[in-house]
N, C-alpha and C positions, 0 to 999 in steps of 0.2 A: 139221389139217395144212394148211400153206399151200404153194403152188407159186409160185416166182418168176415175175414177168412179164418179158417181153422185148419189145423193139421189133420192128416188122415187118422192119426191115433186119437186125437180129441174127438173127431167125428165118430170113430168106433166106440169110444166111451159114452158119448152122448146117445148113440143108438141103444146102448144097453139101458139107458135111463128113459127111453121112450121117444127119442127124436126120430123123425122120419127122414129117410134119404130119398131124394127125388132126382132121377136121372133126366136131364133136359135134352139128351141127344135124340136123334131120329131112331125110329123102330129098327131099321136095318143095322145100325151101329149097336144098339142094345141087344139084338138077337145074337150077334157074333160074340159079344163079350160084355158082361155086366157084373155089378156087385149084387150078390144074392140078397133078396129082400127089398132092393131099391124099387121105388115106384117109377115106372116110365111115364114121363109127361113132357113131350117135346116142347121146346121153348116157343115154337110157332103157335101152340094152342094158348087160349086164354084161361086163366085160373088154374088151380091145381086141384086134384081130386081128393081133397081132405075136407072134412067138416071142421068149421072153426072151433078151436079149442080142443081138438082130439089129440093133437101131438104137442109134446113139450116144446119142440122146436122142429124146424125144417132145415135140412142141409141139402143144398143144391150141388149137383156136380155135372161135369161134362167129361170129355176125354182128357183135356190138358188144363182146364181152368179158364181158358180164354173166352169161351162162349158164356160162361157164367159171369165173368167180369163184364163182358160187353152188354149183358142183359140184366145187370144187377138191379136197376130201378124197377124194371118190369117184374122181376122175381120177388123183390121185397113187397111190392104191392099185391102180388098174387098170394104170398104166404099169409098175410093177415096177422102175423104174430112174429115171434122170434125166428129169424132166418139167418143162415150162415152159408158161406161158400166153401166147398172143399178145395183147399189150396192144392193146386197141381192136378186136380181131377182124378180120374180113374188111373192114370199113369202113376201118380204119386201114391195112390192107394195100393197099387201092385208093388211098388218099390218098398213100401212099408211092410210088405209080407202079409197083408190082410187078404181075406178070401175073395176070389173072383171066379165067376163061372164063365168058362169059355166054350163056345161051340164052333169049332173050326169047320164043321160041315156047312155052316151058313155062308152065303156069298160075302165077299168083302164089300165094304160100304159103297154105295152107289156113287158118291162123289169121287172116291178113289178110283173107281172104274172109269169115270169120265176123264179123270186126269191121265190115266194110263192110255185110254183110247185116243184122246186128243194129242198127247205127246207122241204116240206111235204114228198117228197120221201126219203130224207136222214133220217128224223125222223122215218118214217115208217120202213125203213130198220133196224135201230138201235132197235126199239121196237120189231119188229118181230124176230130179232136175239136173243133177250133176252127171248122172250116168246115162240118161236117156234123152230127155228133152227139157228145156227151160220152162215149158208150159206146166210141168208138174208143180212148179211153185204156186200155181193157182190153188192146189189142194191145201197147202200150208196157209195161204191167205184166207181161204174159205173157212178153215177150222179156226183161225185167229179171229175172223169176223164173227163167227158163231159164239166164241167165248166172250167177246166184248158184248154182243147182244144179250147173252145169258146174264152177264154181270149187271147190265143196265136195266134189263126188263124183269129179271127174276125167272124167266122161262128158259129152260135148257132142253132143247130138242134132243140132244145126244143122251141126256139122262132119261128122257122119256122112252127113247128107243132101247137103251140098255135095260131099263126096268122090265121090258117085255121079253128079254132073252130067257131061254130055258133055265139057265143056272140061277136066275133071280126069282123064279117062281117057287114059292114055298108050298110044300105038300100040305093039304088040309087033313087034319086028324079026325 
C-alpha cells in the first residue's frame, strides 16, 4: 500500500484545517529538533496515539522522507484514515522556511554518535597499524565485525554503551 506524498507547504495548510503531524523518528532525534506541535510516535511502536476519526488527516514525517517511504504500508495501516507522507521530511520543511524548534543543548542522535565512534576507532586502528604495530588492525576488524553483527541482529553494543554516557543522560524536571 502506498501513501501519497505532499509538499511541506501542503502539509502546513492541512495542519491549519485539522490534520495531525506525526513524527516517526526516535525520541533522541525529536528532542534535538522537531516541528512544533508534531506528535512523536517512533515507527518502531505499533499504532499511533490518535482516536479514530479525531483528525481530518495524518501526515507522517521523518528527517529526510526515507523512513516514511520505507514504512509506508505500516503507517497507512496505523493511520486508519487519510494519511500522507511529508515529502523530504523535516529537512524539506526547514528549507520551505516553516517553523522548527531546535534544542542544541540536546545530545546528537545516538546513531550518529555510533557512526562517529566507529569511524574514529577504525581510523585509529589503521593509523596505529601503520605507525606502531600491524596488530592494531585487529581493532578495525573488531569494530567492523561489531557493525556487521549490529546490522544482522539489531543489537548494537556500542549504542548501548554510548547511551549510558553522561552527555546522553537527560536531566529530569
